[in-house]
VMD Tcl script that builds the backbone (N, CA, C; Angstrom):
set m [mol new atoms 441]
animate dup $m
set s [atomselect $m all]
$s set {name element resname resid chain x y z} {
  {N N MET 1 A -132.034 82.242 -111.943}
  {CA C MET 1 A -132.087 81.128 -112.864}
  {C C MET 1 A -133.473 81.109 -113.506}
  {N N SER 2 A -133.490 81.029 -114.827}
  {CA C SER 2 A -134.774 81.024 -115.523}
  {C C SER 2 A -135.508 79.707 -115.266}
  {N N LEU 3 A -136.817 79.769 -115.429}
  {CA C LEU 3 A -137.620 78.561 -115.235}
  {C C LEU 3 A -137.282 77.493 -116.264}
  {N N ASP 4 A -136.923 77.916 -117.482}
  {CA C ASP 4 A -136.560 76.955 -118.525}
  {C C ASP 4 A -135.297 76.190 -118.128}
  {N N ILE 5 A -134.279 76.889 -117.671}
  {CA C ILE 5 A -133.039 76.239 -117.239}
  {C C ILE 5 A -133.317 75.341 -116.042}
  {N N GLN 6 A -134.122 75.836 -115.109}
  {CA C GLN 6 A -134.457 75.035 -113.936}
  {C C GLN 6 A -135.184 73.758 -114.349}
  {N N HIS 7 A -136.097 73.874 -115.285}
  {CA C HIS 7 A -136.850 72.707 -115.760}
  {C C HIS 7 A -135.904 71.695 -116.428}
  {N N LEU 8 A -135.018 72.177 -117.295}
  {CA C LEU 8 A -134.071 71.289 -117.978}
  {C C LEU 8 A -133.145 70.590 -116.975}
  {N N CYS 9 A -132.608 71.356 -116.050}
  {CA C CYS 9 A -131.680 70.782 -115.061}
  {C C CYS 9 A -132.393 69.817 -114.122}
  {N N ASN 10 A -133.612 70.138 -113.735}
  {CA C ASN 10 A -134.360 69.213 -112.875}
  {C C ASN 10 A -134.694 67.924 -113.610}
  {N N GLY 11 A -134.973 68.013 -114.890}
  {CA C GLY 11 A -135.192 66.798 -115.673}
  {C C GLY 11 A -133.946 65.928 -115.686}
  {N N LEU 12 A -132.806 66.572 -115.831}
  {CA C LEU 12 A -131.533 65.859 -115.814}
  {C C LEU 12 A -131.278 65.233 -114.447}
  {N N ILE 13 A -131.561 65.966 -113.398}
  {CA C ILE 13 A -131.380 65.437 -112.034}
  {C C ILE 13 A -132.307 64.247 -111.808}
  {N N ARG 14 A -133.554 64.370 -112.216}
  {CA C ARG 14 A -134.504 63.264 -112.022}
  {C C ARG 14 A -134.062 62.001 -112.772}
  {N N ARG 15 A -133.635 62.165 -114.011}
  {CA C ARG 15 A -133.159 61.005 -114.780}
  {C C ARG 15 A -131.929 60.391 -114.122}
  {N N SER 16 A -131.068 61.232 -113.576}
  {CA C SER 16 A -129.875 60.740 -112.879}
  {C C SER 16 A -130.258 59.985 -111.616}
  {N N ILE 17 A -131.248 60.488 -110.893}
  {CA C ILE 17 A -131.734 59.814 -109.691}
  {C C ILE 17 A -132.316 58.450 -110.056}
  {N N GLU 18 A -133.074 58.405 -111.153}
  {CA C GLU 18 A -133.655 57.138 -111.600}
  {C C GLU 18 A -132.569 56.135 -111.975}
  {N N LEU 19 A -131.553 56.605 -112.678}
  {CA C LEU 19 A -130.479 55.705 -113.085}
  {C C LEU 19 A -129.672 55.243 -111.869}
  {N N ARG 20 A -129.438 56.136 -110.923}
  {CA C ARG 20 A -128.739 55.734 -109.694}
  {C C ARG 20 A -129.519 54.637 -108.970}
  {N N ALA 21 A -130.833 54.789 -108.901}
  {CA C ALA 21 A -131.676 53.767 -108.262}
  {C C ALA 21 A -131.598 52.453 -109.028}
  {N N LEU 22 A -131.558 52.534 -110.351}
  {CA C LEU 22 A -131.448 51.326 -111.168}
  {C C LEU 22 A -130.102 50.637 -110.934}
  {N N TYR 23 A -129.033 51.418 -110.841}
  {CA C TYR 23 A -127.719 50.838 -110.537}
  {C C TYR 23 A -127.746 50.140 -109.178}
  {N N ARG 24 A -128.323 50.788 -108.200}
  {CA C ARG 24 A -128.383 50.185 -106.861}
  {C C ARG 24 A -129.199 48.897 -106.871}
  {N N HIS 25 A -130.313 48.933 -107.577}
  {CA C HIS 25 A -131.162 47.751 -107.655}
  {C C HIS 25 A -130.425 46.620 -108.381}
  {N N ALA 26 A -129.786 46.962 -109.472}
  {CA C ALA 26 A -129.036 45.957 -110.227}
  {C C ALA 26 A -127.920 45.369 -109.369}
  {N N ALA 27 A -127.245 46.202 -108.591}
  {CA C ALA 27 A -126.170 45.715 -107.720}
  {C C ALA 27 A -126.706 44.698 -106.716}
  {N N ASP 28 A -127.931 44.898 -106.268}
  {CA C ASP 28 A -128.548 43.939 -105.343}
  {C C ASP 28 A -128.956 42.647 -106.044}
  {N N GLN 29 A -129.201 42.713 -107.352}
  {CA C GLN 29 A -129.735 41.571 -108.086}
  {C C GLN 29 A -128.685 40.695 -108.761}
  {N N VAL 30 A -127.542 41.272 -109.120}
  {CA C VAL 30 A -126.557 40.482 -109.860}
  {C C VAL 30 A -125.890 39.461 -108.951}
  {N N SER 31 A -125.412 38.390 -109.574}
  {CA C SER 31 A -124.811 37.315 -108.780}
  {C C SER 31 A -123.295 37.443 -108.671}
  {N N GLU 32 A -122.663 38.106 -109.614}
  {CA C GLU 32 A -121.205 38.247 -109.625}
  {C C GLU 32 A -120.763 39.337 -108.637}
  {N N PRO 33 A -119.981 38.991 -107.609}
  {CA C PRO 33 A -119.562 39.984 -106.607}
  {C C PRO 33 A -118.759 41.154 -107.196}
  {N N GLY 34 A -117.894 40.882 -108.171}
  {CA C GLY 34 A -117.122 41.960 -108.778}
  {C C GLY 34 A -118.018 42.940 -109.520}
  {N N LEU 35 A -119.019 42.415 -110.210}
  {CA C LEU 35 A -119.970 43.265 -110.917}
  {C C LEU 35 A -120.775 44.091 -109.916}
  {N N ARG 36 A -121.143 43.483 -108.817}
  {CA C ARG 36 A -121.875 44.196 -107.774}
  {C C ARG 36 A -121.070 45.408 -107.302}
  {N N THR 37 A -119.773 45.211 -107.116}
  {CA C THR 37 A -118.899 46.306 -106.681}
  {C C THR 37 A -118.848 47.418 -107.721}
  {N N VAL 38 A -118.699 47.038 -108.988}
  {CA C VAL 38 A -118.654 48.033 -110.070}
  {C C VAL 38 A -119.956 48.832 -110.111}
  {N N LEU 39 A -121.073 48.155 -110.001}
  {CA C LEU 39 A -122.368 48.846 -110.069}
  {C C LEU 39 A -122.562 49.772 -108.877}
  {N N ASP 40 A -122.108 49.350 -107.704}
  {CA C ASP 40 A -122.171 50.230 -106.527}
  {C C ASP 40 A -121.322 51.481 -106.741}
  {N N GLU 41 A -120.141 51.309 -107.328}
  {CA C GLU 41 A -119.263 52.454 -107.589}
  {C C GLU 41 A -119.886 53.409 -108.599}
  {N N GLU 42 A -120.543 52.868 -109.610}
  {CA C GLU 42 A -121.206 53.721 -110.599}
  {C C GLU 42 A -122.360 54.490 -109.955}
  {N N ALA 43 A -123.092 53.836 -109.065}
  {CA C ALA 43 A -124.172 54.513 -108.347}
  {C C ALA 43 A -123.612 55.650 -107.495}
  {N N GLN 44 A -122.464 55.422 -106.860}
  {CA C GLN 44 A -121.833 56.474 -106.064}
  {C C GLN 44 A -121.378 57.640 -106.940}
  {N N SER 45 A -120.857 57.338 -108.113}
  {CA C SER 45 A -120.457 58.402 -109.039}
  {C C SER 45 A -121.662 59.236 -109.457}
  {N N LEU 46 A -122.761 58.566 -109.745}
  {CA C LEU 46 A -123.981 59.305 -110.096}
  {C C LEU 46 A -124.482 60.140 -108.924}
  {N N ALA 47 A -124.336 59.621 -107.717}
  {CA C ALA 47 A -124.748 60.385 -106.531}
  {C C ALA 47 A -123.951 61.684 -106.432}
  {N N LEU 48 A -122.681 61.635 -106.778}
  {CA C LEU 48 A -121.860 62.851 -106.764}
  {C C LEU 48 A -122.319 63.848 -107.829}
  {N N VAL 49 A -122.648 63.351 -109.004}
  {CA C VAL 49 A -123.167 64.211 -110.068}
  {C C VAL 49 A -124.459 64.878 -109.604}
  {N N ILE 50 A -125.343 64.096 -109.041}
  {CA C ILE 50 A -126.635 64.611 -108.576}
  {C C ILE 50 A -126.427 65.684 -107.507}
  {N N ALA 51 A -125.597 65.402 -106.525}
  {CA C ALA 51 A -125.349 66.355 -105.430}
  {C C ALA 51 A -124.768 67.665 -105.964}
  {N N GLU 52 A -123.842 67.570 -106.910}
  {CA C GLU 52 A -123.235 68.779 -107.491}
  {C C GLU 52 A -124.274 69.604 -108.244}
  {N N LEU 53 A -125.089 68.949 -109.044}
  {CA C LEU 53 A -126.115 69.681 -109.790}
  {C C LEU 53 A -127.139 70.319 -108.857}
  {N N GLN 54 A -127.528 69.594 -107.824}
  {CA C GLN 54 A -128.468 70.158 -106.858}
  {C C GLN 54 A -127.859 71.363 -106.142}
  {N N ALA 55 A -126.598 71.260 -105.757}
  {CA C ALA 55 A -125.922 72.371 -105.071}
  {C C ALA 55 A -125.823 73.590 -105.988}
  {N N GLN 56 A -125.503 73.367 -107.257}
  {CA C GLN 56 A -125.417 74.481 -108.196}
  {C C GLN 56 A -126.769 75.162 -108.371}
  {N N MET 57 A -127.821 74.376 -108.437}
  {CA C MET 57 A -129.151 74.979 -108.581}
  {C C MET 57 A -129.493 75.810 -107.347}
  {N N ARG 58 A -129.183 75.288 -106.177}
  {CA C ARG 58 A -129.459 76.050 -104.948}
  {C C ARG 58 A -128.666 77.352 -104.921}
  {N N SER 59 A -127.417 77.288 -105.381}
  {CA C SER 59 A -126.579 78.495 -105.373}
  {C C SER 59 A -127.083 79.547 -106.354}
  {N N HIS 60 A -127.910 79.148 -107.302}
  {CA C HIS 60 A -128.513 80.080 -108.252}
  {C C HIS 60 A -129.979 80.342 -107.928}
  {N N ASP 61 A -130.337 80.119 -106.671}
  {CA C ASP 61 A -131.703 80.343 -106.188}
  {C C ASP 61 A -132.739 79.486 -106.895}
  {N N GLY 62 A -132.324 78.335 -107.379}
  {CA C GLY 62 A -133.251 77.384 -107.987}
  {C C GLY 62 A -133.666 76.344 -106.963}
  {N N THR 63 A -134.711 75.627 -107.273}
  {CA C THR 63 A -135.183 74.543 -106.424}
  {C C THR 63 A -134.901 73.230 -107.139}
  {N N PRO 64 A -133.895 72.502 -106.675}
  {CA C PRO 64 A -133.527 71.269 -107.382}
  {C C PRO 64 A -134.474 70.114 -107.084}
  {N N ALA 65 A -134.590 69.236 -108.052}
  {CA C ALA 65 A -135.358 67.999 -107.872}
  {C C ALA 65 A -134.634 67.134 -106.842}
  {N N THR 66 A -135.409 66.400 -106.052}
  {CA C THR 66 A -134.810 65.532 -105.032}
  {C C THR 66 A -135.267 64.086 -105.179}
  {N N ARG 67 A -136.177 63.832 -106.116}
  {CA C ARG 67 A -136.636 62.459 -106.322}
  {C C ARG 67 A -136.962 62.245 -107.791}
  {N N SER 68 A -137.157 60.996 -108.127}
  {CA C SER 68 A -137.415 60.648 -109.526}
  {C C SER 68 A -138.882 60.885 -109.881}
  {N N ARG 69 A -139.150 60.714 -111.150}
  {CA C ARG 69 A -140.533 60.798 -111.619}
  {C C ARG 69 A -141.229 59.479 -111.291}
  {N N MET 70 A -142.532 59.495 -111.231}
  {CA C MET 70 A -143.277 58.262 -110.956}
  {C C MET 70 A -143.063 57.245 -112.072}
  {N N ILE 71 A -142.949 57.715 -113.299}
  {CA C ILE 71 A -142.733 56.795 -114.417}
  {C C ILE 71 A -141.383 56.106 -114.280}
  {N N GLY 72 A -140.427 56.772 -113.687}
  {CA C GLY 72 A -139.114 56.172 -113.479}
  {C C GLY 72 A -139.170 54.988 -112.536}
  {N N ALA 73 A -139.926 55.130 -111.462}
  {CA C ALA 73 A -140.075 54.026 -110.503}
  {C C ALA 73 A -140.825 52.857 -111.146}
  {N N ALA 74 A -141.838 53.170 -111.938}
  {CA C ALA 74 A -142.590 52.107 -112.616}
  {C C ALA 74 A -141.703 51.390 -113.636}
  {N N ARG 75 A -140.900 52.153 -114.357}
  {CA C ARG 75 A -139.994 51.563 -115.337}
  {C C ARG 75 A -138.981 50.655 -114.649}
  {N N GLN 76 A -138.481 51.078 -113.486}
  {CA C GLN 76 A -137.506 50.262 -112.761}
  {C C GLN 76 A -138.126 48.930 -112.340}
  {N N ARG 77 A -139.356 48.955 -111.851}
  {CA C ARG 77 A -140.025 47.699 -111.465}
  {C C ARG 77 A -140.238 46.794 -112.674}
  {N N PHE 78 A -140.618 47.376 -113.791}
  {CA C PHE 78 A -140.820 46.612 -115.016}
  {C C PHE 78 A -139.507 45.968 -115.470}
  {N N ASP 79 A -138.438 46.760 -115.476}
  {CA C ASP 79 A -137.129 46.239 -115.871}
  {C C ASP 79 A -136.678 45.115 -114.948}
  {N N ALA 80 A -136.938 45.252 -113.658}
  {CA C ALA 80 A -136.554 44.220 -112.694}
  {C C ALA 80 A -137.310 42.923 -112.971}
  {N N LEU 81 A -138.595 43.032 -113.307}
  {CA C LEU 81 A -139.371 41.841 -113.633}
  {C C LEU 81 A -138.837 41.150 -114.884}
  {N N LEU 82 A -138.492 41.944 -115.878}
  {CA C LEU 82 A -137.975 41.371 -117.119}
  {C C LEU 82 A -136.641 40.668 -116.914}
  {N N THR 83 A -135.742 41.293 -116.206}
  {CA C THR 83 A -134.403 40.720 -116.063}
  {C C THR 83 A -134.373 39.551 -115.086}
  {N N ARG 84 A -135.268 39.538 -114.140}
  {CA C ARG 84 A -135.278 38.467 -113.133}
  {C C ARG 84 A -135.475 37.102 -113.774}
  {N N ASN 85 A -136.306 37.023 -114.780}
  {CA C ASN 85 A -136.638 35.738 -115.391}
  {C C ASN 85 A -135.766 35.385 -116.590}
  {N N MET 86 A -134.763 36.179 -116.849}
  {CA C MET 86 A -133.896 35.921 -117.996}
  {C C MET 86 A -132.728 35.035 -117.597}
  {N N PRO 87 A -132.353 34.129 -118.493}
  {CA C PRO 87 A -131.097 33.425 -118.241}
  {C C PRO 87 A -129.960 34.438 -118.394}
  {N N ARG 88 A -128.905 34.228 -117.656}
  {CA C ARG 88 A -127.779 35.168 -117.673}
  {C C ARG 88 A -128.249 36.572 -117.333}
  {N N SER 89 A -128.951 36.699 -116.213}
  {CA C SER 89 A -129.532 37.991 -115.838}
  {C C SER 89 A -128.473 39.058 -115.569}
  {N N ASP 90 A -127.267 38.668 -115.150}
  {CA C ASP 90 A -126.210 39.667 -114.973}
  {C C ASP 90 A -125.937 40.379 -116.295}
  {N N ASP 91 A -125.882 39.619 -117.374}
  {CA C ASP 91 A -125.666 40.201 -118.698}
  {C C ASP 91 A -126.821 41.130 -119.070}
  {N N ALA 92 A -128.031 40.724 -118.751}
  {CA C ALA 92 A -129.204 41.547 -119.063}
  {C C ALA 92 A -129.147 42.866 -118.297}
  {N N TRP 93 A -128.732 42.813 -117.035}
  {CA C TRP 93 A -128.595 44.040 -116.246}
  {C C TRP 93 A -127.562 44.966 -116.866}
  {N N ILE 94 A -126.452 44.405 -117.300}
  {CA C ILE 94 A -125.394 45.221 -117.907}
  {C C ILE 94 A -125.916 45.911 -119.164}
  {N N ARG 95 A -126.580 45.170 -120.018}
  {CA C ARG 95 A -127.109 45.770 -121.254}
  {C C ARG 95 A -128.154 46.844 -120.944}
  {N N LEU 96 A -129.014 46.575 -119.983}
  {CA C LEU 96 A -130.032 47.553 -119.591}
  {C C LEU 96 A -129.380 48.825 -119.054}
  {N N LEU 97 A -128.414 48.672 -118.174}
  {CA C LEU 97 A -127.735 49.835 -117.604}
  {C C LEU 97 A -126.967 50.604 -118.678}
  {N N ALA 98 A -126.345 49.898 -119.603}
  {CA C ALA 98 A -125.602 50.566 -120.679}
  {C C ALA 98 A -126.539 51.413 -121.539}
  {N N ARG 99 A -127.715 50.876 -121.855}
  {CA C ARG 99 A -128.692 51.646 -122.647}
  {C C ARG 99 A -129.159 52.885 -121.887}
  {N N ASN 100 A -129.451 52.710 -120.608}
  {CA C ASN 100 A -129.915 53.838 -119.808}
  {C C ASN 100 A -128.814 54.873 -119.616}
  {N N GLU 101 A -127.602 54.418 -119.461}
  {CA C GLU 101 A -126.469 55.328 -119.309}
  {C C GLU 101 A -126.261 56.140 -120.583}
  {N N GLN 102 A -126.375 55.480 -121.719}
  {CA C GLN 102 A -126.233 56.174 -122.990}
  {C C GLN 102 A -127.330 57.225 -123.152}
  {N N ALA 103 A -128.544 56.890 -122.764}
  {CA C ALA 103 A -129.651 57.842 -122.851}
  {C C ALA 103 A -129.410 59.046 -121.941}
  {N N LEU 104 A -128.916 58.802 -120.736}
  {CA C LEU 104 A -128.634 59.910 -119.817}
  {C C LEU 104 A -127.548 60.814 -120.390}
  {N N LEU 105 A -126.523 60.240 -120.963}
  {CA C LEU 105 A -125.451 61.042 -121.549}
  {C C LEU 105 A -125.985 61.905 -122.688}
  {N N ARG 106 A -126.843 61.345 -123.533}
  {CA C ARG 106 A -127.447 62.134 -124.621}
  {C C ARG 106 A -128.281 63.283 -124.072}
  {N N ILE 107 A -129.068 63.010 -123.041}
  {CA C ILE 107 A -129.893 64.058 -122.435}
  {C C ILE 107 A -129.001 65.141 -121.831}
  {N N PHE 108 A -127.954 64.728 -121.150}
  {CA C PHE 108 A -127.019 65.658 -120.533}
  {C C PHE 108 A -126.414 66.571 -121.601}
  {N N GLU 109 A -125.969 66.000 -122.707}
  {CA C GLU 109 A -125.390 66.789 -123.789}
  {C C GLU 109 A -126.431 67.711 -124.421}
  {N N ARG 110 A -127.667 67.252 -124.530}
  {CA C ARG 110 A -128.740 68.087 -125.077}
  {C C ARG 110 A -129.008 69.284 -124.170}
  {N N VAL 111 A -129.030 69.049 -122.852}
  {CA C VAL 111 A -129.234 70.155 -121.915}
  {C C VAL 111 A -128.083 71.147 -122.041}
  {N N LEU 112 A -126.860 70.655 -122.124}
  {CA C LEU 112 A -125.705 71.548 -122.274}
  {C C LEU 112 A -125.824 72.412 -123.528}
  {N N SER 113 A -126.335 71.854 -124.596}
  {CA C SER 113 A -126.453 72.614 -125.846}
  {C C SER 113 A -127.576 73.646 -125.784}
  {N N ARG 114 A -128.525 73.459 -124.888}
  {CA C ARG 114 A -129.676 74.365 -124.812}
  {C C ARG 114 A -129.532 75.457 -123.773}
  {N N VAL 115 A -128.610 75.279 -122.821}
  {CA C VAL 115 A -128.444 76.259 -121.750}
  {C C VAL 115 A -127.368 77.257 -122.165}
  {N N ALA 116 A -127.692 78.539 -122.068}
  {CA C ALA 116 A -126.718 79.584 -122.406}
  {C C ALA 116 A -125.554 79.531 -121.427}
  {N N PRO 117 A -124.369 79.934 -121.889}
  {CA C PRO 117 A -123.200 79.916 -120.997}
  {C C PRO 117 A -123.460 80.675 -119.694}
  {N N SER 118 A -123.195 79.982 -118.593}
  {CA C SER 118 A -123.397 80.547 -117.258}
  {C C SER 118 A -122.639 79.666 -116.276}
  {N N GLU 119 A -122.778 79.974 -115.006}
  {CA C GLU 119 A -122.147 79.123 -114.000}
  {C C GLU 119 A -122.771 77.733 -114.011}
  {N N MET 120 A -124.035 77.636 -114.395}
  {CA C MET 120 A -124.685 76.324 -114.459}
  {C C MET 120 A -124.060 75.475 -115.551}
  {N N THR 121 A -123.723 76.074 -116.684}
  {CA C THR 121 A -123.064 75.307 -117.735}
  {C C THR 121 A -121.664 74.890 -117.303}
  {N N THR 122 A -121.020 75.725 -116.492}
  {CA C THR 122 A -119.709 75.355 -115.954}
  {C C THR 122 A -119.848 74.101 -115.098}
  {N N ALA 123 A -120.877 74.059 -114.267}
  {CA C ALA 123 A -121.115 72.880 -113.411}
  {C C ALA 123 A -121.440 71.662 -114.269}
  {N N LEU 124 A -122.240 71.851 -115.292}
  {CA C LEU 124 A -122.579 70.738 -116.180}
  {C C LEU 124 A -121.332 70.222 -116.898}
  {N N ASN 125 A -120.501 71.135 -117.368}
  {CA C ASN 125 A -119.271 70.724 -118.049}
  {C C ASN 125 A -118.304 70.015 -117.113}
  {N N ARG 126 A -118.311 70.369 -115.837}
  {CA C ARG 126 A -117.457 69.669 -114.867}
  {C C ARG 126 A -117.928 68.238 -114.652}
  {N N GLN 127 A -119.222 67.998 -114.770}
  {CA C GLN 127 A -119.775 66.668 -114.532}
  {C C GLN 127 A -119.768 65.786 -115.781}
  {N N LEU 128 A -119.654 66.393 -116.944}
  {CA C LEU 128 A -119.691 65.634 -118.195}
  {C C LEU 128 A -118.627 64.530 -118.250}
  {N N PRO 129 A -117.361 64.790 -117.880}
  {CA C PRO 129 A -116.371 63.702 -117.919}
  {C C PRO 129 A -116.724 62.534 -116.994}
  {N N ARG 130 A -117.331 62.819 -115.866}
  {CA C ARG 130 A -117.737 61.746 -114.948}
  {C C ARG 130 A -118.798 60.871 -115.601}
  {N N LEU 131 A -119.778 61.500 -116.249}
  {CA C LEU 131 A -120.810 60.724 -116.936}
  {C C LEU 131 A -120.234 59.957 -118.121}
  {N N GLN 132 A -119.312 60.581 -118.832}
  {CA C GLN 132 A -118.684 59.884 -119.946}
  {C C GLN 132 A -117.896 58.675 -119.463}
  {N N SER 133 A -117.253 58.790 -118.317}
  {CA C SER 133 A -116.501 57.671 -117.745}
  {C C SER 133 A -117.434 56.520 -117.369}
  {N N ILE 134 A -118.549 56.849 -116.740}
  {CA C ILE 134 A -119.537 55.819 -116.392}
  {C C ILE 134 A -120.043 55.150 -117.667}
  {N N HIS 135 A -120.324 55.977 -118.676}
  {CA C HIS 135 A -120.815 55.450 -119.948}
  {C C HIS 135 A -119.793 54.497 -120.570}
  {N N LEU 136 A -118.530 54.888 -120.574}
  {CA C LEU 136 A -117.495 54.026 -121.150}
  {C C LEU 136 A -117.379 52.713 -120.381}
  {N N ASP 137 A -117.468 52.773 -119.056}
  {CA C ASP 137 A -117.419 51.549 -118.248}
  {C C ASP 137 A -118.552 50.601 -118.639}
  {N N MET 138 A -119.755 51.138 -118.706}
  {CA C MET 138 A -120.910 50.289 -119.018}
  {C C MET 138 A -120.854 49.806 -120.460}
  {N N HIS 139 A -120.387 50.655 -121.365}
  {CA C HIS 139 A -120.267 50.248 -122.769}
  {C C HIS 139 A -119.258 49.098 -122.887}
  {N N SER 140 A -118.150 49.200 -122.171}
  {CA C SER 140 A -117.144 48.131 -122.198}
  {C C SER 140 A -117.694 46.823 -121.619}
  {N N LEU 141 A -118.420 46.924 -120.515}
  {CA C LEU 141 A -119.032 45.733 -119.939}
  {C C LEU 141 A -120.050 45.116 -120.899}
  {N N ALA 142 A -120.860 45.983 -121.544}
  {CA C ALA 142 A -121.879 45.480 -122.472}
  {C C ALA 142 A -121.225 44.787 -123.664}
  {N N LYS 143 A -120.115 45.334 -124.161}
  {CA C LYS 143 A -119.397 44.685 -125.260}
  {C C LYS 143 A -118.841 43.337 -124.818}
  {N N ALA 144 A -118.352 43.283 -123.598}
  {CA C ALA 144 A -117.760 42.034 -123.088}
  {C C ALA 144 A -118.800 40.924 -122.971}
  {N N VAL 145 A -120.011 41.256 -122.549}
  {CA C VAL 145 A -121.029 40.221 -122.396}
  {C C VAL 145 A -121.673 39.850 -123.730}
  {N N SER 146 A -121.499 40.678 -124.744}
  {CA C SER 146 A -122.068 40.386 -126.058}
  {C C SER 146 A -121.260 39.329 -126.801}
  {N N HIS 147 A -120.037 39.112 -126.367}
  {CA C HIS 147 A -119.170 38.141 -127.062}
  {C C HIS 147 A -119.255 36.781 -126.463}
}
mol reanalyze $m
mol bondsrecalc $m
mol representation Tube
mol addrep $m
């Protein structure tokens, strides 16, 4: 596996780890029990994506990322401070997660377009529908709270 592909995939893994942590944190913060369940399920789906990407990198003699970037942890704390003091904080969490999910999907698609066809692209293409499903869930929730 080339260093460029490894760098791109590790960036994707790190962003996924950050978003999974944000989902988990949001699930702890929201007041609606049903929303908490949905957010936990989305975090579990992201965990599966992360595990698959890490396994694929290992199978190609790559070293997968196992934690987020420091800026990701700082951003999560900042987002938590902002949403905590907002009225209707559940809605704020949904909008925040929807934006982050959309950004992850764009990054994922960008990585797919930059990586030459290989077994790694096969793994990425297998995970794309899962990310699209998470994105659609969050987009639907964000639309619902906007009305």
